C-alpha positions in Angstrom: 4.8 -61.2 -43.3 6.2 -60.8 -39.8 3.7 -62.9 -38.3 4.9 -66.0 -39.1 8.3 -64.9 -38.5 7.6 -63.4 -35.2 6.0 -66.9 -34.2 9.2 -69.4 -35.3 11.8 -66.9 -33.4 9.7 -66.1 -30.3 11.8 -66.0 -27.5 12.7 -63.8 -24.2 10.0 -61.2 -24.2 11.3 -58.9 -21.9 14.6 -58.0 -23.8 15.7 -58.1 -27.1 19.6 -57.4 -28.5 21.3 -55.3 -31.1 24.9 -55.7 -32.5 26.5 -52.4 -33.3 29.2 -53.5 -36.4 32.6 -51.8 -36.0 33.6 -52.5 -39.9 36.3 -54.4 -38.4 37.0 -58.4 -38.8 38.4 -61.0 -36.4 41.6 -63.0 -37.9 38.9 -65.7 -38.6 36.8 -63.2 -40.5 33.8 -62.6 -38.0 32.8 -59.2 -38.4 33.3 -57.2 -35.2 30.6 -55.2 -32.9 29.7 -54.0 -29.7 26.6 -55.9 -28.4 23.9 -54.9 -26.7 20.6 -55.8 -24.6 17.6 -53.8 -24.3 14.8 -53.9 -21.5 12.1 -53.8 -24.3 9.6 -55.7 -25.9 10.4 -56.4 -29.4 7.9 -54.1 -31.2 6.4 -55.2 -34.5 7.9 -52.2 -36.3 11.7 -53.7 -34.8 10.7 -57.6 -36.6 9.9 -55.3 -40.2 12.9 -53.1 -40.0 15.1 -56.4 -39.5 13.1 -58.1 -42.6 13.9 -54.7 -44.6 17.4 -54.8 -43.7 17.8 -51.4 -41.6 20.3 -51.7 -39.3 21.1 -52.6 -36.7 19.6 -56.7 -37.0 17.3 -57.5 -34.7 18.9 -60.5 -32.2 16.3 -62.6 -30.1 17.3 -64.3 -26.5 15.9 -68.0 -27.2 15.6 -68.8 -23.6 12.8 -67.0 -21.4 11.3 -66.2 -18.7 10.5 -69.7 -17.7 13.6 -71.1 -19.2 11.8 -72.9 -21.8 12.5 -71.9 -25.8 11.2 -73.3 -28.8 14.5 -72.8 -31.0 18.1 -73.2 -30.6 21.3 -72.8 -32.5 24.8 -74.4 -33.2 27.1 -71.2 -34.2 29.8 -72.8 -36.5 32.7 -70.3 -36.0 34.3 -70.8 -39.8 33.9 -67.8 -41.9 36.3 -67.8 -44.8 35.6 -70.7 -47.4 33.2 -72.3 -45.1 31.4 -75.0 -47.6 27.8 -74.9 -46.0 26.5 -77.4 -48.8 29.1 -79.8 -47.2 27.6 -79.5 -43.6 24.0 -80.0 -45.0 25.6 -83.2 -46.4 26.8 -84.0 -43.1 23.6 -82.9 -40.9 21.5 -85.3 -43.4 24.2 -88.4 -42.9 23.1 -88.1 -39.2 19.7 -87.6 -40.1 19.8 -84.4 -37.4 17.0 -82.3 -37.9 18.7 -79.0 -38.4 18.4 -76.2 -40.7 21.9 -74.8 -42.5 21.9 -71.1 -42.5 24.2 -69.1 -43.6 25.3 -66.6 -41.0 26.4 -62.8 -41.3 29.8 -63.5 -41.9 29.6 -66.1 -43.9 29.6 -68.7 -41.0 27.1 -71.8 -40.4 24.0 -71.2 -37.9 22.3 -74.6 -37.4 19.3 -74.3 -36.5 17.0 -76.7 -34.2 13.4 -75.7 -34.3 10.4 -77.0 -32.2 6.5 -76.8 -32.6 6.4 -76.5 -28.5 8.3 -75.0 -26.2 10.9 -77.6 -24.2 13.1 -76.7 -21.8 16.3 -74.9 -22.6 18.3 -77.8 -20.9 16.8 -80.1 -23.6 17.8 -77.9 -26.2 21.2 -77.5 -25.1 21.9 -80.7 -24.4 20.6 -82.2 -27.4 22.2 -79.6 -29.7 25.6 -80.0 -28.0 25.7 -83.5 -28.5 24.7 -82.9 -32.2 27.4 -80.3 -32.6 30.2 -82.8 -31.3 29.3 -85.7 -33.8 29.3 -83.0 -36.9 32.8 -81.9 -35.9 31.9 -78.8 -34.4 32.3 -79.7 -30.7 33.8 -75.9 -29.9 31.1 -74.1 -31.3 28.8 -72.0 -29.2 25.3 -73.1 -28.4 22.1 -70.9 -28.2 20.7 -71.1 -25.7 23.7 -70.4 -24.1 22.1 -71.1 -20.5 19.7 -73.7 -19.0 18.7 -71.5 -16.3 18.4 -67.0 -16.2 18.3 -65.3 -13.1 15.5 -63.2 -14.0 15.2 -62.1 -10.2 18.6 -60.9 -10.5 17.9 -58.7 -13.6 19.7 -61.4 -15.5 18.2 -62.0 -19.6 20.7 -64.4 -20.8 22.5 -64.1 -24.5 21.1 -63.3 -27.8 21.7 -64.5 -31.4 21.0 -62.4 -34.3 18.4 -63.3 -36.4 18.7 -64.9 -40.3 16.7 -63.0 -43.4 18.5 -59.6 -42.4 17.0 -57.9 -45.9 15.3 -61.0 -46.7 16.4 -61.9 -50.0 18.6 -58.9 -50.3 20.9 -59.8 -47.5 23.1 -62.9 -46.9 21.7 -64.5 -44.0 19.6 -67.4 -45.4 19.0 -70.9 -45.5 19.6 -73.5 -48.1 17.2 -75.7 -50.8 18.4 -79.3 -50.8 20.5 -78.3 -53.9 22.2 -75.6 -52.0 20.7 -72.8 -53.7 19.3 -69.4 -51.3 15.5 -69.8 -50.2 13.6 -67.2 -50.1 11.5 -66.4 -46.7 8.2 -68.2 -48.1 10.6 -71.3 -48.9 11.9 -71.1 -45.3 8.3 -71.1 -44.0 8.0 -74.6 -46.1 11.5 -75.8 -44.6 10.3 -74.9 -41.2 7.5 -76.7 -41.3 8.6 -79.8 -42.9 11.6 -79.9 -39.8 10.5 -78.2 -37.0 10.1 -81.3 -33.6 8.0 -82.0 -31.2 9.2 -82.5 -27.5 8.9 -86.1 -27.9 10.8 -86.1 -31.6 13.8 -83.9 -29.7 14.0 -86.3 -26.7 14.2 -89.2 -29.2 17.1 -87.8 -31.1 20.0 -90.4 -31.1 23.9 -89.3 -31.4 26.4 -91.9 -32.4 28.8 -91.7 -29.9 31.4 -93.7 -31.9 31.1 -91.0 -34.9 31.8 -88.7 -32.3 35.5 -90.5 -31.5 36.3 -90.5 -34.9 36.1 -87.1 -35.9 38.7 -85.8 -33.0 41.5 -87.0 -34.2 43.4 -85.4 -31.2 41.1 -86.8 -28.1 41.0 -84.1 -25.3 44.0 -82.2 -26.7 44.3 -78.6 -28.2 41.5 -77.3 -30.3 44.2 -76.1 -32.8 45.4 -80.2 -33.7 41.7 -80.9 -34.3 41.5 -78.3 -36.6 44.2 -78.2 -39.0 43.9 -82.5 -38.8 40.4 -81.2 -40.0 41.4 -78.7 -42.6 45.2 -79.9 -43.3 48.5 -79.2 -41.9 50.2 -77.2 -44.5 53.6 -78.2 -46.1 55.3 -75.1 -44.8 55.1 -76.0 -41.1 55.1 -79.7 -40.4 58.0 -79.6 -38.2 56.4 -77.2 -36.0 53.1 -78.8 -36.3 54.4 -82.3 -35.3 56.1 -81.1 -32.7 53.4 -80.1 -31.3 51.1 -83.5 -32.4 54.3 -85.4 -30.1 53.8 -83.1 -27.0 50.1 -84.1 -27.1 51.1 -87.8 -27.6 53.7 -87.8 -24.9 50.7 -86.9 -22.2 48.2 -88.8 -24.1 50.0 -92.2 -24.7 52.8 -92.1 -22.9 53.5 -95.9 -23.5 53.7 -95.5 -27.3 53.7 -92.1 -28.3 56.6 -92.4 -30.6 54.6 -94.6 -32.4 51.6 -92.5 -32.5 53.8 -89.7 -33.7 55.0 -91.4 -36.7 51.7 -92.5 -37.5 50.3 -89.2 -37.5 52.9 -87.9 -39.5 52.0 -90.3 -42.2 48.1 -89.8 -42.0 47.9 -85.7 -41.4 50.9 -84.2 -42.6 51.3 -83.5 -46.5 53.7 -84.4 -47.9 55.2 -86.5 -44.4 58.2 -85.5 -43.0 61.2 -87.5 -43.9 62.0 -90.6 -41.1 64.9 -89.5 -39.9 63.8 -85.8 -39.2 60.8 -87.4 -37.3 63.5 -89.8 -35.1 65.6 -86.5 -34.6 62.6 -84.5 -33.2 61.6 -87.0 -31.2 65.0 -87.3 -29.8 65.0 -83.9 -29.0 61.8 -83.9 -26.8 62.8 -87.4 -25.3 66.0 -85.5 -23.8 64.1 -82.8 -22.7 62.0 -84.7 -20.4 58.3 -82.8 -20.3 58.1 -79.8 -23.0 55.3 -77.6 -23.7 53.4 -76.7 -26.6 54.6 -74.0 -29.1 51.3 -72.2 -29.3 52.8 -69.0 -30.8 54.7 -70.8 -33.8 52.8 -71.3 -37.4 50.4 -73.3 -37.4 49.4 -73.3 -34.5 48.9 -69.7 -33.6 46.4 -68.9 -36.7 43.7 -71.5 -35.2 44.8 -71.1 -31.3 42.2 -71.0 -29.0 43.7 -70.7 -25.6 40.6 -70.4 -23.5 39.4 -73.5 -24.7 42.6 -75.3 -24.4 42.8 -75.0 -21.0 39.0 -76.8 -20.5 41.0 -79.8 -22.4 42.4 -82.8 -20.7 45.7 -82.7 -22.7 45.3 -79.1 -23.4 47.7 -75.9 -22.7 47.1 -76.6 -19.1 48.1 -80.3 -18.9 49.0 -81.8 -15.1 47.1 -78.6 -14.0 43.2 -78.3 -12.9 41.2 -78.0 -15.7 39.5 -74.5 -16.2 35.8 -75.4 -16.3 34.5 -74.0 -19.5 33.5 -70.3 -19.4 30.7 -69.0 -21.5 29.9 -65.5 -22.6 30.0 -62.5 -20.1 27.0 -60.2 -19.8 27.2 -56.9 -18.1 24.4 -54.8 -16.4 25.2 -50.9 -16.5 23.6 -50.8 -12.8 24.9 -48.8 -9.4 26.5 -51.3 -8.4 27.7 -52.9 -12.3 26.8 -56.3 -12.3 28.0 -59.4 -14.5 26.7 -62.8 -15.2 28.9 -65.5 -16.4 28.1 -69.3 -17.2 30.8 -71.4 -15.5 30.7 -75.0 -16.1 27.2 -74.6 -16.8 26.2 -73.0 -14.0 25.0 -69.0 -13.9 26.9 -67.0 -11.6 26.2 -63.4 -10.6 29.5 -61.6 -9.8 31.1 -57.9 -8.9 33.7 -56.4 -10.7 36.2 -57.2 -8.0 35.2 -61.2 -8.3 35.6 -60.6 -12.1 39.2 -59.2 -12.1 40.6 -61.3 -9.0 41.2 -65.0 -9.9 41.2 -65.9 -6.3 37.7 -64.1 -5.6 36.4 -65.5 -8.9 37.1 -69.2 -7.9 35.5 -68.4 -4.8 32.4 -67.1 -5.9 31.9 -70.1 -8.7 32.0 -72.6 -6.0 29.8 -70.8 -4.0 27.3 -69.7 -6.3 27.9 -72.2 -9.1 29.0 -75.4 -7.0 32.1 -75.6 -9.3 35.5 -75.8 -8.8 37.9 -73.5 -10.3 41.6 -73.5 -10.6 43.1 -70.3 -9.4 45.9 -69.1 -12.3 48.5 -66.7 -12.0 47.0 -63.1 -12.1 48.7 -62.8 -15.5 47.4 -65.4 -17.1 44.0 -64.8 -16.0 43.8 -61.3 -17.6 45.3 -62.5 -20.5 44.3 -66.0 -21.4 40.4 -65.7 -19.3 39.1 -62.1 -18.8 40.2 -60.0 -21.9 38.4 -62.6 -24.1 35.2 -62.2 -22.0 35.6 -58.6 -21.9 35.9 -58.2 -26.0 32.6 -60.1 -26.4 30.4 -59.3 -23.4 26.8 -58.1 -23.6 25.7 -55.4 -22.1 22.5 -54.8 -20.6 21.2 -51.5 -20.0 19.8 -51.4 -16.6 16.2 -51.4 -15.4 14.8 -47.8 -15.1 14.6 -48.1 -11.7 18.4 -49.1 -10.9 19.4 -46.6 -13.6 22.0 -44.5 -11.5 20.8 -41.3 -12.6 17.1 -42.5 -11.1 19.1 -43.7 -8.3 20.4 -40.5 -7.3 17.4 -38.6 -7.6 15.6 -41.0 -5.5 18.2 -40.2 -3.0 18.1 -36.8 -3.5 14.5 -36.4 -2.8 14.8 -39.0 0.6 17.4 -36.9 1.6 15.9 -33.5 1.1 12.3 -34.2 1.5 11.4 -37.4 3.2 14.1 -36.4 6.4 13.0 -34.0 8.9 14.2 -30.5 7.0 16.2 -27.5 8.4 14.2 -25.3 10.0 16.3 -22.4 9.1 19.7 -22.3 6.9 21.9 -23.0 10.5 20.5 -26.2 10.3 22.8 -27.1 7.5 25.5 -27.4 9.7 23.8 -30.2 11.6 23.5 -32.1 8.2 19.7 -31.0 7.1 19.1 -30.1 4.0 17.2 -26.5 3.9 14.6 -25.6 1.6 13.7 -21.3 0.5 12.0 -19.5 -1.7 12.2 -22.9 -4.4 15.7 -24.0 -4.0 16.9 -26.7 -1.5 20.6 -26.3 -0.1 23.0 -29.1 1.6 26.2 -29.6 2.0 27.9 -32.5 -0.3 29.4 -34.1 2.2 26.5 -34.5 4.4 24.3 -36.1 1.5 27.1 -38.1 0.3 27.2 -39.7 3.7 23.9 -40.4 4.1 24.0 -42.1 0.1 26.7 -44.1 1.1 24.5 -45.6 4.4 22.1 -46.2 1.9 23.9 -48.8 -0.7 25.2 -46.0 -3.2 29.0 -47.3 -4.4 29.7 -44.6 -6.8 32.5 -42.4 -5.1 32.4 -39.2 -4.2 33.7 -37.1 -7.2 31.7 -39.0 -9.6 28.7 -38.7 -7.5 29.3 -34.9 -7.8 29.7 -34.7 -11.4 26.0 -36.7 -12.1 24.8 -34.4 -9.5 25.4 -31.5 -12.2 24.6 -33.0 -14.9 20.8 -33.2 -13.2 17.6 -31.2 -14.1 17.8 -30.3 -10.8 21.0 -28.8 -10.0 21.0 -24.9 -9.8 24.6 -24.0 -8.9 27.1 -24.5 -6.3 27.4 -21.5 -3.6 28.8 -20.3 -0.8 26.5 -19.6 2.3 27.0 -17.2 5.3 26.0 -19.2 8.3 27.5 -17.4 11.6 31.3 -17.3 11.3 31.3 -20.5 8.8 30.8 -20.1 5.0 30.4 -23.4 3.7 30.2 -24.5 0.3 26.5 -25.6 -0.8 24.9 -27.8 -3.3 21.8 -25.6 -4.6 18.9 -27.5 -6.5 15.6 -26.7 -7.3 13.0 -27.9 -4.7 11.6 -31.4 -4.5 7.9 -31.4 -3.9 6.8 -34.0 -1.5 4.3 -36.8 -3.3 1.1 -36.6 -2.0 0.8 -40.5 -1.9 4.4 -42.3 -0.8 5.4 -46.0 -0.8 6.4 -47.5 2.1 10.2 -46.9 2.8 12.3 -48.4 4.8 13.6 -46.0 7.5 17.1 -44.3 7.5 20.0 -45.4 10.2 20.5 -42.0 11.6 18.4 -38.9 12.2 19.0 -35.1 10.5 20.0 -33.6 13.8 
């Protein structure tokens, strides 16, 4: 049963993802959870556990180490009352080779399957074009990257696979009439819709239809969402106010006429003529006004980060912020971060991520992307918090694990370097071994570790040493007239075959 499933959803072979659900949901109805990436090959039992419905579900990274993929997905982030059958009709109307699935939270995953590996760039570009045509232009696209920095430990981002629990679960595709398809029926659907490279390249998107699907072109996502779903009677005045702000920016020569048109087109029922006239007059008198993002119905569908990337969004008359992808964090020492900035994959450290000035410099230097520098408060609230809240965490390679790194440094300090001939030499920054135990001063070891790129502070380093199996005690030693406090660890045995190591910058004496 799993062989066909494995073949269809083949992706990155060196890592996979898991989402640990918290039981909470967002305002939009999406299930909350913590995303983790494990640097391991996906074993057969994990595929089987997924189909059997065992938690956590399996997440696969579509882009592989060669920056190729054989499936991609549009993640439609609408979860309450989403009409999957209507989406299927839309897809059919455009003649797109997309297969619609129900996601874990009731949203939609629109998959493009291929019979062979194609470049991630080709897959992503076609999915973006199709999602815009369908009116889902702001949706996440998998693969999220066209290139991953494998040599730096990067993996890309994962997507939770369908058919968790088979037909007992809720993550399935649909038959033509809207009924849930079994796994075997999905395999038949796959064979029908899987594309060759040439077929993917030949996918055409009607640009006019894309424009017609966006009521407020290059405007706030909230207005386009409301135009699609309906503005509602109770907050028409606030809604039309924001519509007016948009048109004043996008159509300064005839913005008032545009507002009148949209009042009749989108408000149900439309506001009265005199009421609209008064609203227009109030805006015209004050000159430039800002969107009222905290008022209903805007706040309920607000996406501030994405709005900042729009020509006539909340950052109007400011430099546009390029689109920021999902943040990936590697728990290494030091911590690594990877982020897609305007389509470029950029590696960051914690200081560059926290400081908007350093972030802008790094984006330009490594990604060739110009990033405007927002106020520190705006950076934290509008951009950084959403990135942190949705980040994927990668456990580091074993060699980059802080515990393993520390043990390697202890080995180099207590074994590789010239060792103390007697305990007096401890005062000369050496490690002394006697009767199966090694003694050294913490300050001497820490100075050595810092010279060899160890970034953890001294207190945390000491606490980590205490957690090692090597650690025995912290003791006072009588050395001449001095009684230094020394770390006592089990003596480490010198390896018979040693790999070549770089010389250290300071002799022990």
